[in-house]
C-alpha positions in Angstrom: 58.0 45.0 -22.3 59.1 42.3 -21.0 56.5 40.2 -22.2 57.7 36.8 -22.0 56.2 34.2 -20.2 52.9 36.9 -19.4 51.4 37.3 -22.7 51.6 41.1 -22.2 54.1 43.5 -23.0 56.0 45.2 -20.4 58.5 47.8 -19.8 62.2 47.6 -20.4 64.3 46.6 -17.8 67.9 48.0 -16.6 69.7 44.8 -17.3 68.2 44.9 -20.8 68.9 49.0 -21.3 72.6 48.1 -20.3 73.1 45.2 -22.6 71.7 47.3 -25.6 72.8 50.6 -24.8 75.1 50.6 -22.4 76.2 54.5 -23.6 72.7 55.6 -23.3 72.2 54.1 -20.0 74.6 56.4 -18.3 73.0 59.8 -19.5 69.2 58.4 -18.8 67.4 58.2 -15.7 68.0 54.5 -15.5 71.1 55.3 -12.8 69.0 56.9 -10.5 66.7 53.9 -10.5 69.6 51.8 -9.9 71.3 53.9 -7.2 67.3 54.2 -5.3 67.2 50.4 -6.3 70.7 50.0 -4.0 70.1 52.5 -1.1 66.7 50.8 -0.5 68.7 47.5 -0.5 70.6 49.1 2.7 67.5 50.1 4.4 65.9 46.6 3.4 68.9 44.9 4.8 69.0 46.9 8.1 65.7 46.7 8.5 65.9 42.6 8.2 68.8 42.4 10.3 67.1 43.8 12.9 63.4 42.0 12.1 64.9 38.5 11.7 66.1 37.5 15.2 63.0 39.3 16.8 60.9 36.9 14.2 62.7 34.0 15.3 62.2 34.7 18.9 58.7 35.9 18.8 57.6 32.8 16.4 59.7 30.5 18.4 61.3 29.6 14.7 57.5 27.7 13.7 56.0 31.1 13.2 59.1 32.6 11.6 58.4 32.0 7.6 54.7 34.0 8.5 56.7 36.7 10.4 59.0 37.7 7.5 56.5 37.7 4.8 56.3 41.6 4.9 60.1 41.6 4.4 59.6 39.3 1.2 56.8 41.4 -0.1 58.5 44.3 -0.1 61.2 42.6 -1.6 59.3 41.3 -4.5 57.8 45.1 -5.1 61.4 46.7 -5.1 62.2 44.8 -8.5 59.9 47.4 -10.1 62.5 50.4 -9.6 64.5 48.5 -12.3 61.9 48.0 -14.7 59.4 45.2 -15.6 56.5 44.2 -13.1 56.7 43.0 -9.4 57.7 39.4 -8.9 54.3 37.3 -8.7 53.6 35.8 -5.2 53.5 32.0 -5.9 52.2 30.9 -2.8 49.0 28.9 -3.0 45.9 29.3 -1.1 45.7 26.2 1.7 42.3 24.3 1.3 41.8 25.0 4.7 41.4 28.2 6.9 43.4 28.6 10.3 47.0 29.1 11.6 47.8 25.5 11.1 46.8 24.8 8.0 48.6 28.0 6.6 51.4 26.8 8.6 51.5 23.0 7.0 51.2 24.6 3.3 54.0 27.2 4.0 56.4 24.6 5.5 55.2 21.9 2.2 56.2 24.8 -0.3 59.9 25.2 -1.3 59.7 28.9 -2.1 59.3 29.3 1.9 62.7 27.9 2.1 64.2 30.0 -0.6 62.4 33.1 1.0 63.8 32.2 4.2 67.6 32.0 2.5 66.9 35.4 0.8 66.2 36.8 4.0 69.1 35.8 5.8 71.0 36.7 2.8 69.6 40.3 2.4 70.6 40.8 6.1 74.3 39.9 5.5 76.1 39.4 2.6 73.4 41.7 0.0 73.6 44.4 2.4 77.6 44.6 2.2 77.7 44.2 -1.7 74.9 47.4 -1.6 77.2 49.3 1.1 80.4 48.2 -1.1 78.8 49.2 -4.4 77.8 52.8 -2.8 81.3 53.1 -1.3 83.4 52.3 -4.3 81.3 54.3 -6.2 81.7 57.5 -4.0 85.6 56.7 -3.9 87.0 59.4 -6.2 84.5 62.2 -4.8 86.0 61.2 -1.1 89.7 61.1 -2.4 89.3 64.3 -3.8 87.3 65.9 -0.8 90.2 64.6 1.8 92.7 66.0 -0.4 91.1 69.4 -1.2 90.5 69.8 2.8 94.3 69.3 3.2 95.3 71.9 0.9 92.8 74.5 2.0 94.3 73.7 5.4 98.0 74.3 4.3 97.1 76.9 1.6 96.6 80.3 3.6 100.1 79.7 5.2 102.2 79.8 1.9 99.6 82.2 0.2 97.8 85.5 0.1 94.3 85.7 -1.6 94.6 87.0 -5.0 98.2 86.2 -5.5 99.1 83.9 -8.7 99.7 80.6 -6.2 96.3 81.2 -4.8 94.7 81.7 -8.0 96.5 78.4 -9.4 95.1 76.5 -6.4 91.8 77.4 -6.5 91.6 76.7 -10.2 93.2 73.5 -9.6 90.4 72.7 -6.9 87.5 73.8 -9.3 88.7 71.7 -12.3 89.5 68.6 -9.7 86.3 69.1 -8.3 84.7 68.9 -11.6 86.4 65.9 -12.5 85.9 64.2 -9.2 82.3 64.6 -9.8 82.0 63.2 -13.4 84.1 60.2 -12.2 81.9 59.6 -9.2 78.8 60.0 -10.9 80.0 57.5 -13.7 81.8 54.8 -11.1 78.4 55.4 -8.9 76.3 54.4 -11.6 78.2 51.6 -13.0 78.6 50.1 -9.2 75.0 50.5 -8.4 74.2 49.0 -11.5 76.1 45.9 -11.6 75.0 45.3 -7.6 71.3 46.1 -8.2 71.0 43.5 -11.1 73.1 40.8 -9.3 70.6 41.7 -6.5 67.3 41.3 -8.6 68.6 38.4 -10.5 69.0 36.8 -7.2 65.2 37.9 -6.0 63.8 36.6 -8.7 66.0 33.0 -8.4 64.8 32.9 -5.0 61.6 34.6 -4.7 59.6 33.4 -7.7 58.4 29.9 -8.7 59.5 30.0 -12.2 58.5 26.4 -13.3 55.1 26.9 -11.7 54.5 30.5 -12.8 55.6 29.3 -16.2 53.2 26.5 -16.5 50.2 29.2 -15.2 51.6 31.2 -17.7 51.4 29.0 -20.9 48.1 27.9 -19.5 46.7 31.2 -19.5 48.6 32.0 -23.1 46.9 29.3 -24.8 43.5 30.3 -23.4 44.0 33.6 -24.7 45.4 32.3 -28.2 42.0 30.2 -28.6 40.0 33.0 -27.7 41.9 34.8 -30.3 41.5 32.2 -33.0 37.8 32.0 -32.6 37.3 35.4 -32.6 39.6 35.4 -36.1 37.6 32.6 -37.2 34.4 34.8 -37.0 35.8 37.7 -38.2 36.8 35.4 -41.6 33.4 33.7 -41.6 31.8 37.7 -41.5 34.1 39.0 -44.1 33.4 36.3 -46.4 29.4 36.6 -46.1 29.2 40.3 -46.4 32.4 40.4 -48.3 32.9 38.1 -50.9 29.9 36.1 -51.1 27.3 39.2 -51.7 29.8 39.6 -54.7 29.4 36.3 -56.0 25.9 36.1 -55.7 25.3 39.4 -57.7 28.0 37.7 -60.0 25.8 34.7 -60.6 22.5 36.6 -60.7 24.3 39.0 -63.6 25.4 35.7 -65.4 22.0 34.3 -65.3 20.0 37.8 -66.7 22.9 37.7 -69.4 22.1 34.3 -70.4 18.6 35.1 -70.5 19.2 38.5 -72.7 21.9 36.1 -75.0 18.9 35.4 -77.4 16.8 38.5 -77.2 19.5 41.4 -76.7 22.8 40.6 -77.1 24.1 44.2 -76.8 22.4 44.1 -73.2 24.1 40.6 -72.7 27.6 42.0 -74.0 26.9 44.8 -71.3 26.0 42.4 -68.5 28.9 40.2 -69.1 31.4 43.0 -68.9 29.9 44.0 -65.8 30.1 40.5 -64.8 34.0 40.2 -65.5 34.5 43.5 -63.3 32.5 41.8 -60.7 34.7 39.0 -60.8 38.0 41.1 -60.8 36.9 43.0 -57.6 35.7 39.6 -56.1 39.3 38.4 -56.7 40.9 41.6 -55.1 38.7 41.2 -52.2 40.1 37.8 -51.5 43.3 38.5 -51.8 43.5 41.4 -49.4 41.5 38.9 -47.2 44.2 36.3 -47.6 47.0 38.9 -47.4 45.5 39.9 -43.7 45.8 35.9 -42.8 49.3 35.2 -43.9 51.1 37.4 -46.7 52.4 35.8 -50.0 55.6 37.5 -50.0 56.2 36.4 -46.5 55.6 32.6 -47.5 57.7 33.1 -50.9 60.7 35.1 -50.1 60.9 35.4 -46.2 61.0 38.4 -43.7 63.1 40.9 -45.0 61.1 41.2 -48.3 58.0 41.0 -46.3 58.8 43.7 -44.1 60.6 45.6 -46.9 57.0 45.5 -48.4 55.4 46.8 -45.4 57.5 49.6 -45.5 56.5 50.7 -49.0 53.1 50.6 -47.7 53.4 52.4 -44.6 52.4 56.2 -45.0 55.7 56.9 -43.1 59.2 57.1 -44.1 60.7 53.5 -42.7 63.9 52.5 -42.6 64.2 48.6 -43.0 67.5 47.2 -41.8 67.3 43.2 -41.2 70.0 41.0 -41.4 68.5 37.6 -41.9 71.0 35.7 -44.5 68.7 32.6 -44.3 64.9 31.7 -44.0 63.9 31.2 -40.5 61.0 28.6 -39.1 57.5 29.8 -40.8 55.9 30.6 -36.8 59.0 32.7 -36.2 58.9 34.7 -39.5 55.0 35.2 -38.7 55.3 36.6 -35.3 58.0 38.9 -36.7 56.1 40.2 -39.4 52.8 40.9 -37.7 54.9 42.6 -34.8 56.4 45.0 -37.1 53.3 45.3 -39.1 51.3 46.3 -35.9 54.1 48.7 -34.8 54.0 50.8 -38.1 50.3 50.8 -37.7 50.7 52.2 -34.4 53.0 54.6 -35.2 51.1 55.7 -38.1 47.5 55.9 -36.2 48.8 56.9 -32.8 52.2 57.9 -32.3 52.2 60.8 -34.6 55.6 59.9 -35.7 57.8 61.5 -38.7 60.1 58.3 -39.6 60.3 54.7 -38.4 63.4 52.3 -38.1 63.0 48.6 -38.2 66.5 46.8 -37.3 67.1 43.3 -36.6 69.7 40.3 -36.7 70.0 36.8 -36.1 72.4 36.6 -33.4 73.2 33.4 -31.2 70.3 31.6 -32.8 68.1 34.4 -31.5 66.3 36.6 -33.8 66.2 40.4 -32.4 64.0 42.9 -34.3 63.7 46.3 -33.1 60.8 49.1 -34.1 61.6 52.5 -33.1 59.4 55.6 -34.1 60.2 59.0 -33.1 56.6 59.6 -32.0 55.2 61.0 -29.3 55.4 58.0 -27.0 52.8 56.8 -24.3 51.8 53.8 -25.7 50.0 51.4 -23.3 49.2 48.1 -24.3 46.4 47.5 -21.8 44.2 49.6 -24.2 43.7 48.0 -27.2 47.1 47.8 -28.7 47.4 44.9 -31.0 51.0 44.1 -29.4 49.0 42.7 -26.7 47.6 39.8 -28.5 50.5 39.6 -30.2 52.6 38.9 -27.0 50.6 35.7 -26.5 51.6 34.3 -30.0 55.3 35.4 -29.0 55.2 34.0 -25.8 53.8 30.5 -26.9 57.2 30.3 -29.1 59.3 31.1 -25.6 60.0 34.5 -27.4 60.2 37.9 -25.6 58.0 41.3 -26.9 59.4 44.5 -25.3 57.8 47.8 -25.2 59.4 51.2 -24.5 57.4 54.2 -24.6 57.5 56.9 -21.9 55.6 59.9 -22.5 57.3 62.4 -24.9 59.0 59.2 -26.8 60.3 57.6 -28.5 58.6 54.3 -28.9 60.7 51.1 -29.0 59.0 47.8 -29.7 61.6 45.0 -29.4 61.2 41.1 -30.6 63.5 38.3 -29.3 62.6 34.9 -30.6 64.9 31.9 -30.3 64.9 30.5 -34.0 64.4 26.9 -32.8 60.8 27.8 -31.8 
């Protein structure tokens, strides 16, 4: 989820999984995805090595940016293997149609030259890096295989089948093969992960226009926030009109009736006054609930940990809270974190069929990290009405990140990162 800069909740990326849970990374499906990324990178590099000279000759250098466009499009899509969305195409549509107008627009954009630089690197340096990652990762298995072949070739001349030397040699080969497979798997996972993360970061650096994308994203996020604020304003107005306002009208009518009955029937007046008192208490309770939905009092008075603890107490699920927040944070940061936790707990209870939830968090390096983990059935999709999608806009406005990992079968993990300087 990551949701950074997009106002959307996205999937966990391989870099985030390595940074947060390196040991779990080794026993998950992520090493296979990094291996697929590196192997497909070798294929892409070889294709680039062949096609780039052809594109330069066919296009007489002038059409080269257009002829390498399919290679660049594939590279933007390949980063999906590492989690997260594909890289957006930052090229603008030319004002005029025609080849010359398209070429002028392409040559005027800095991203065009970055694409060309990445294509050259893809067929040279990056190709060598991917090959080196595969060779180094497979080195233990290759070394053991060569030693085992030498042992087998020399073995029959010195030991007969079934002899102690032959049995011990066979056992040695079996144990060595198992150790070589484990060592090769771990080393290959590490080398391909390092190569994949480095290549993906270079692709993001050269193939996406971060500034322009960020401006467009902020514009869209603010537009969605304005719409959300308008919807919330109408909801509050409707709740006040249908709830508190109607109760206040009934309260006023009851008091007027009591006033009329006061001289003629004091007992009836006292009963009406008691009814009015109950109506006033109910109205006050409803207003408190309405205000709590806007901004909880405990969050304003005591801060994030007590407010999250209150959410845990009110939750129908067992919730464990471990927030290491030694001091008060800026109000927007506390508010964003509170409502993300509240929405995650609600989703865990209503949709995930979870049995327990863990909420952990801390402030590290000037950034607030909060993670909500439930053991439910997973399969959460923020595009199907999840409130987390709307909260991502609020987090994005604080230059934060909202990440969702919810594979089918669970578990579901929601992670929030917000700079405390926001």
